[in-house]
C-alpha positions as CSV (number, residue, x, y, z in Angstrom):
1,M,-74.2,16.9,-59.9
2,I,-70.8,16.8,-58.4
3,S,-68.2,19.4,-57.4
4,Q,-64.6,18.8,-58.0
5,P,-61.8,19.5,-55.5
6,F,-58.7,21.4,-56.8
7,I,-55.5,22.8,-55.4
8,L,-54.9,26.6,-55.4
9,S,-51.7,27.9,-54.0
10,G,-51.1,24.7,-52.0
11,R,-54.5,24.8,-50.4
12,H,-57.3,22.4,-51.1
13,K,-60.6,24.1,-52.2
14,E,-63.9,23.0,-53.6
15,L,-64.8,24.3,-57.1
16,T,-67.8,26.5,-57.0
17,T,-68.7,25.3,-60.4
18,I,-71.0,22.3,-60.4
19,I,-70.5,19.7,-63.0
20,P,-73.7,18.4,-64.5
21,D,-74.4,14.7,-63.9
22,N,-73.7,13.9,-67.6
23,E,-71.2,11.3,-68.5
24,A,-70.2,13.0,-71.8
25,I,-69.3,16.3,-70.0
26,K,-67.4,14.4,-67.4
27,K,-65.4,12.7,-70.1
28,A,-64.8,16.0,-71.9
29,V,-63.6,17.7,-68.7
30,R,-61.3,14.7,-68.0
31,W,-60.0,14.8,-71.5
32,I,-59.3,18.5,-71.5
33,S,-57.8,18.4,-68.1
34,E,-55.4,15.6,-69.2
35,H,-54.3,17.7,-72.2
36,L,-53.8,20.8,-70.1
37,K,-51.8,18.8,-67.6
38,E,-49.5,17.6,-70.4
39,N,-49.4,21.1,-72.0
40,P,-50.5,24.0,-69.7
41,A,-50.0,26.5,-72.5
42,A,-52.5,24.7,-74.8
43,D,-55.3,26.8,-76.2
44,K,-58.4,26.0,-74.1
45,K,-60.8,27.1,-76.9
46,T,-59.3,24.7,-79.3
47,L,-59.4,21.9,-76.7
48,I,-63.1,22.7,-75.9
49,N,-64.0,22.7,-79.6
50,E,-62.2,19.4,-80.1
51,A,-63.8,17.8,-77.0
52,S,-67.3,19.1,-78.1
53,F,-66.9,17.1,-81.3
54,R,-65.2,14.1,-79.8
55,F,-67.8,13.6,-77.1
56,N,-70.8,14.8,-79.2
57,L,-71.7,17.7,-76.9
58,S,-74.7,19.9,-77.4
59,P,-74.1,23.7,-77.8
60,K,-75.4,24.1,-74.2
61,E,-72.8,21.6,-73.0
62,S,-70.0,23.3,-75.0
63,F,-71.0,26.6,-73.4
64,F,-70.8,24.9,-70.0
65,L,-67.2,23.9,-70.7
66,Q,-66.3,27.4,-71.8
67,N,-67.7,28.8,-68.6
68,F,-66.1,26.0,-66.5
69,Y,-62.6,26.7,-67.8
70,S,-62.9,30.5,-67.8
71,K,-64.2,30.4,-64.2
72,N,-61.3,28.1,-63.2
73,D,-58.8,30.6,-64.8
74,Q,-60.2,33.4,-62.7
75,D,-60.0,31.2,-59.5
76,T,-56.3,30.6,-60.1
77,I,-55.3,34.3,-60.4
78,H,-53.4,35.4,-57.3
């Protein structure tokens, strides 16, 4: 498992969410993050559903992505 660094209000922090050591989830997180970088207003649920199909994720892995992105939304609230 790895943890990912991120920037919050100009400060470097470590995510408290641990990413499982699973290449498909890593690819899905990377893919979703790239789409959100291009379009921050993109619907995360739609991206998560598309990534789940694209990377053949299990329901458990899809649930992880939902929690991962909802947790990150909460961390960025000022």
